[in-house]
N, C-alpha and C positions, 0 to 999 in steps of 0.2 A: 735416220737412215744408217744402216750398217756400212762400215767402211770396207775397203778392199784389203785382202790378206794375201800377200805374196811371199812365198818361201823360196830359199835358194839352197840347193843341195849339190853334192858332188864330193869327190874324193879329196885327199890331201893335195894341196898345191894347185887346185883347179882354178883359182882366181876369183872366187865368189866375193870376197870382201871388197876388192877394188871396184867391181861392177855394182855392188850395192851402193857404194859411195857415189858413183857416177849417176845411177838411177835416181837416188835421192836428190842430187843436185838438179837433174832435169825436172823433177816434180816440184821442187821449190821455185824453179824458174817459171813454172806454170801457176804460181801463187798458192800451191798446196803446202800442207804441213805434214810430210811423211814422218813416221816413227821408224827408225832403223834400230834393230836390236839383234841379239844373237843367243844361240843355244850351244852348249849349256852356258848360262850366264844371264845377263840382262837384269838381274836383281842382286842385292848383296848376298843373299843365300846362294843363288845360282852361280855367282862368280867364285864363291868358295868351293862349290861342288866342281866347277870347271878346273880349279887348281888341282883338286884331288884326282880327277879323271885323266888329266894330262901329265901328271907327275910320273916321270920314267922310273922313279925309285919304288913305285907302288905297282902291284899286280893284282887288282881285284878279280874275283871270279866273274865269269860272264854274267850271271844273274845279278850279282852285286852291282856290276857296272850298269846294267840295264835299269835297275831300281834307282840308282843314283841319278841317272838321266831323267827318269820319270818324275822323281821328286823335284828336281830343278825345273822341269817342264810344267808341272802343276803350279809351281810358284809364279813362273813368268806369265802363264796364261791368266791366272787369277789377278795378279798385281799389275800387269803391263798390257798384254795383248788384248784381252777381252775388253777392258775399259777403253782402250784406244779405238777399237772397232766400234764399240757402242757410241763413241763420240763422233763417228763418221770419218775417222782418219785412215790413211793408207798405212798399213804396217808391212815393213820389209824385215823378214827374219832370216838370219844366217843360220840355217838348219832348223829342222822341226821333226815331226813324227817320222818322216821317211828316213831320216838318218838312223833312227833306232832299228827300223826294219832292215836297212842295208848293213849297218855296222854290227849290231848285236845279233841280227838274224843271219844275213849272208856271211858276214865276217866271222862271228863267233859260233854260229850254228844253233842259236836258240830257236825255239819253236815260234813260227810266224804267228800262229793264232794267239799264243800267249802274249806276244809283243803287241799285237793289234788290240787286245783287250786292255793291256796296260796303257796304251796310248789313249784309248777312249776314256778310261778312268781319269787319267791325268788331265785331259783337255776338255772333258765334258762333251766330247764329240766335235769339238771345233776343228774344222778342216780348212786348209788353205784354198783360196779361189784359184790360184795359179802356183805351180811349182816350176821354177826354172832350174833344170838339171844341167850342171856344167860337166859335160862328159869329156874325159881326157884319159889317155892311157896312163896307168899308175906310174910307170917309169918316168914319164914326162912331168907329171905333177910333183913327184918326189924330188926330181932333179931341180925343179923350180924352187922348192922349199930349201934345198941345200944351197942354191945360188943366193937366195935371199939372206942367208946367214942366220945366226941365232942358234940356240941349242935345240936339237930335235926333241919333240915331245914323245910321249909313250906310243901314240898311234903312228907317228912317223917311223918308229923302230919296228913296226910289225913286218911280217914276212911279205915278199912279193905275192905269194899265194893269197894271203889275207886281203890285200888291196885289190887283187883281181876278183875275188869273190864279192867284195863290196861293190865294185863297178858292175858286175854281172847282175847283182840283185837290184841295183838302181835302175838298170836298163829294163829289167823284167817288170819292175813297178811302173815304169813309164809306159810300157806296152799295155799294161792292164788298165791304165787310166789316161788314154791319149787326149781326152778333152781337158784334163787338169794339168798335164805335164807339157812343158816346152823344153825339148832337148836341144841344148846348145853345144856346138863343137867348140870346146874350150881350148883347142889348139890354135884357133884363129887369132889374129892380132887383136889387141884390146879394143881398138876403135871399131872394128867390125863386130865384135861381141856387143859392144855398147849399142850400136844401131839395131842389131837383131833383138836385143832384149827390149828396147823401147818399142819396136814394132809389135812385140808380143804383149807388152803391158798397156800401151796407149789405147787400144780399143776398149779396154776395161776401165780406163780412167774417165774418158768421156768429157774432156775439157773443151773439146771443139777445135783445137788447133795443135800443131806440133811445135815443140820448142825450137828455137833457132839452131840450125846446124844439125838437126837430127835427120 
């Protein structure tokens, strides 16, 4: 039986990574064996592509950026995501195809039909069962990133207009697929986010009970 595929989307500093860890912990408490991974990344090749894409000293052309994303995506689908789903596991992926539509489409202005075709080619048409969209005003997300410390990556340094376009495209995608998307107010406290995410995921897991404290 095919597993469950949940992806997590949102702008910079939206808090996806923290909530993926919390959800994975809930699922393990249920006796399940979730696989948590990320894009770009998740494979040796993908992690190298990630380093290139986030390097603030580089400035790839928009189409180059998109093709690098798709190359890393094809690798993680073939090597990690598809085998795990075929084994019946729950896969939690930090970013997937909708990131390309939002960042390279909304942010960079590349043609949406082209990006959709590239996504289909890279994934073989593998779509997520559920997309959790962490929606937060870009200025809030970027302020969080700054407070967290560390060096800003190339995307952190993009203009406010770029980040607004990314957010608008994400929300447009969610409106087009309301049955696939769960839009989360990512300005809520982390514990509230955690409960709402579990409420969205739990009916699809079907373990028959809620984890303690949820």
